C-alpha positions in Angstrom: -27.1 19.6 13.0 -24.1 17.8 11.8 -23.1 20.9 10.2 -23.4 23.1 13.2 -21.5 20.4 15.4 -18.6 20.3 12.8 -18.6 23.9 13.1 -18.5 23.9 16.9 -15.5 21.4 16.7 -13.2 23.4 14.8 -14.2 27.2 16.1 -15.1 28.6 19.6 -17.9 30.5 19.7 -19.0 33.0 22.1 -19.7 36.1 23.6 -18.6 38.8 25.9 -20.2 39.1 28.9 -19.7 39.6 32.6 -18.8 37.0 35.2 -18.3 37.7 39.1 -14.6 37.2 39.9 -13.5 36.3 43.6 -13.7 39.8 44.9 -17.7 39.6 44.2 -17.3 42.5 41.2 -18.2 41.6 37.9 -15.7 41.4 35.1 -15.7 41.2 31.4 -15.8 37.2 30.4 -15.6 35.1 27.2 -18.7 33.1 27.6 -19.0 30.2 25.4 -22.3 29.8 23.2 -23.8 27.6 20.4 -22.7 28.3 16.8 -25.5 31.2 15.8 -28.1 29.8 13.5 -27.7 32.3 11.0 -24.1 31.3 10.3 -25.2 27.7 9.9 -27.7 28.7 7.1 -25.8 31.2 5.4 -22.4 29.3 5.1 -24.6 26.4 3.4 -26.1 28.8 0.9 -22.8 30.4 -0.2 -22.2 29.5 -3.6 -18.9 28.7 -4.6 -17.8 29.5 -8.2 -14.1 28.9 -7.6 -12.8 26.0 -10.2 -10.7 23.8 -8.3 -8.1 21.7 -10.0 -8.3 18.0 -10.5 -6.5 15.8 -8.0 -4.6 13.1 -10.2 -3.5 11.4 -7.2 -1.0 11.6 -4.2 2.6 10.9 -3.8 4.7 9.8 -0.8 8.1 10.4 -2.4 9.9 12.6 -4.7 8.8 11.8 -8.3 9.2 12.5 -11.9 6.8 14.7 -13.9 5.5 13.5 -17.4 8.0 15.8 -19.0 10.9 14.4 -16.9 11.5 17.1 -14.4 11.5 16.4 -10.7 8.6 17.0 -8.2 10.1 17.0 -4.6 8.4 20.1 -3.2 5.4 18.9 -0.4 2.0 20.1 -1.3 -0.2 20.3 -4.4 1.5 20.4 -8.0 -0.1 22.1 -10.4 1.5 21.2 -13.0 1.3 17.1 -12.5 -2.0 17.4 -10.5 -0.4 15.4 -7.9 -0.3 16.1 -3.8 3.4 15.3 -2.8 2.9 14.6 1.1 6.3 13.1 2.6 5.0 12.9 6.1 7.5 13.0 8.8 10.5 11.8 6.1 12.9 14.1 5.0 14.6 13.3 1.4 17.7 14.2 0.3 18.2 16.9 -2.5 18.1 15.3 -6.0 20.2 17.0 -8.8 18.2 18.2 -11.8 21.0 17.0 -14.1 22.7 14.0 -12.5 25.9 12.4 -14.0 26.3 9.0 -14.9 28.2 8.3 -11.8 25.4 9.6 -9.6 23.1 7.3 -11.4 25.2 4.4 -10.7 25.3 5.2 -7.2 21.5 5.9 -7.0 20.8 1.7 -8.6 23.3 0.6 -6.1 21.4 1.9 -3.1 17.9 0.8 -5.1 19.3 -2.7 -5.7 20.0 -2.7 -1.8 16.8 -4.2 -0.8 16.8 -7.1 -3.5 20.0 -8.3 -2.5 18.7 -11.6 -0.6 16.0 -12.5 -2.9 16.6 -15.8 -4.6 16.2 -14.6 -8.2 16.4 -17.5 -10.8 16.4 -16.7 -14.8 14.9 -19.1 -17.4 16.5 -19.7 -20.9 19.8 -18.8 -19.8 19.2 -15.0 -19.8 21.5 -14.4 -16.4 20.3 -11.2 -14.3 16.8 -11.2 -16.1 14.6 -11.5 -12.8 16.5 -9.0 -11.2 16.1 -6.6 -13.9 12.6 -6.9 -13.9 12.4 -6.4 -10.1 14.8 -3.4 -10.3 12.2 -2.3 -13.1 9.1 -2.7 -10.7 10.9 -0.6 -8.1 11.7 2.0 -10.6 8.3 2.1 -11.9 6.9 2.6 -8.0 8.1 5.8 -7.7 6.9 7.4 -10.8 3.9 5.4 -11.4 1.4 8.3 -11.0 2.8 10.2 -13.9 3.4 7.1 -16.2 0.4 7.1 -18.6 0.5 3.1 -18.4 2.8 0.5 -17.2 2.5 -3.3 -17.2 1.2 -5.6 -14.5 4.2 -7.1 -12.6 4.1 -10.6 -12.1 6.1 -12.7 -9.2 6.3 -15.9 -9.6 7.8 -19.0 -8.0 7.7 -22.8 -7.9 7.0 -23.0 -4.0 5.5 -21.3 -1.4 7.3 -18.9 1.1 10.0 -18.0 -1.6 9.3 -14.4 -0.7 6.9 -13.4 -3.5 4.9 -11.1 -1.3 7.6 -9.8 0.6 9.1 -8.4 -2.8 5.9 -6.8 -3.6 5.8 -5.1 0.0 9.3 -3.7 -0.9 7.7 -1.8 -3.6 4.9 -0.7 -1.7 7.1 0.9 0.7 9.6 2.1 -1.3 6.5 4.0 -2.9 4.3 4.8 -0.2 6.5 4.3 3.3 4.4 1.6 4.3 3.1 -2.0 3.1 0.1 -2.2 1.4 -3.0 -4.5 1.8 -3.6 -7.8 -0.5 -6.4 -8.8 -2.1 -7.3 -12.1 -4.4 -7.9 -12.1 -8.0 -11.7 -12.9 -8.5 -12.4 -15.5 -11.3 -15.6 -13.5 -12.2 -15.0 -10.6 -15.0 -17.8 -8.7 -13.3 -16.3 -8.7 -9.7 -12.8 -8.0 -11.4 -14.2 -5.0 -12.9 -16.2 -3.5 -10.1 -13.1 -4.3 -7.4 -10.7 -2.3 -10.1 -13.3 0.8 -10.4 -13.4 1.2 -6.9 -9.5 0.8 -6.2 -9.2 3.4 -8.8 -11.9 5.7 -7.7 -10.2 5.3 -4.2 -6.9 6.4 -5.7 -5.2 3.0 -4.6 -1.1 3.9 -5.0 -0.8 -0.3 -5.5 -3.1 -3.0 -6.5 -1.5 -6.3 -5.2 -3.1 -9.5 -6.3 -1.5 -11.9 -3.7 -1.2 -15.9 -4.2 -2.8 -16.7 -7.0 -2.4 -20.1 -7.6 -1.5 -21.1 -11.4 -2.8 -24.5 -11.0 -6.3 -23.1 -10.8 -6.5 -19.9 -12.2 -4.5 -17.5 -15.0 -4.1 -13.9 -14.8 -6.3 -13.0 -17.5 -9.8 -10.5 -18.4 -11.2 -7.6 -20.1 -11.0 -5.1 -17.3 -7.3 -5.9 -16.3 -6.3 -5.6 -19.9 -8.3 -2.1 -20.2 -7.0 -1.1 -17.2 -3.2 -1.3 -18.1 -3.7 0.0 -21.7 -5.5 3.1 -20.9 -5.2 6.3 -18.8 -8.6 6.0 -17.5 -11.0 3.3 -16.5 -14.8 3.9 -17.0 -17.5 1.7 -15.2 -21.2 2.3 -14.2 -21.3 2.8 -10.7 -22.4 -0.7 -8.7 -26.1 -0.4 -8.2 -26.3 2.5 -10.6 -29.2 2.5 -13.0 -28.1 6.0 -14.8 -25.8 6.2 -17.4 -24.3 9.4 -16.0 -23.8 7.6 -12.6 -20.3 6.2 -13.6 -16.8 5.8 -12.3 -14.4 7.8 -14.1 -10.9 7.2 -12.7 -7.2 7.2 -13.5 -5.4 4.2 -13.7 -2.2 5.2 -12.2 -1.6 2.6 -9.6 1.1 0.2 -9.4 -0.4 -3.3 -10.2 1.3 -6.6 -9.1 0.3 -10.0 -8.7 2.5 -12.9 -7.0 1.6 -16.9 -7.1 2.9 -20.2 -7.7 3.1 -21.2 -11.2 1.8 -17.9 -12.3 0.8 -17.6 -15.8 -0.9 -15.0 -18.1 -3.8 -15.8 -20.6 -5.6 -14.2 -23.4 -4.6 -10.7 -24.1 -2.6 -10.5 -20.9 -0.3 -12.7 -22.3 0.6 -10.1 -25.2 3.2 -7.8 -23.1 0.6 -6.5 -20.4 2.5 -8.5 -17.6 
């Protein structure tokens, strides 16, 4: 019944019959009918032997493939396994061999959204925080094809400093819109199941927002595995079979914001 309803929503079925016109004479006419039952049963029994390619993810902006070539043609890209959907946006063409001058102009455009953020540097390394923010934006537009990438931490000593807004700049650059925020659970199992669900859903960005550094650190085995491996594997929540597993690529941009943000355990070793 459900399948028949779907067919009738997409296809107008009917037969040619006769209807009386204004003159009283019968004329050939299209008479709508329900979908013939034989079509419903036959379509469900057709065997598909076609091998469909794996979808690695979707991108909303031009990006780089792993070999450094440019992906800027809308549609499915067999070489990368990505589907590029620019929506209503028209991006300017990108040179396959840009010059150093082109790169400097592009960097100036990229850094414009960072102009008004109150960056502060520790240890007297001037420009370090802004460089990390630039790395966040550069990673955003090519994260889908990077084998691994660190989690970016946006830290401040007080609230309403622009931490979440900076994360959303990366999200908008990557997808054209802001992303949803989520808490970082203190329970390792809950962290694992939430991560697995996000990777399976193909989330472009995973944004852990407003972590209180006085109460918790950014840590855990699941985060470490997600940041150092190209695939994340976990038994599905509620599943009781070894075959019922989530196996999904980890090519999501991961960002955490918080006051007095700290990493602990293996997360403190070059993963954040």
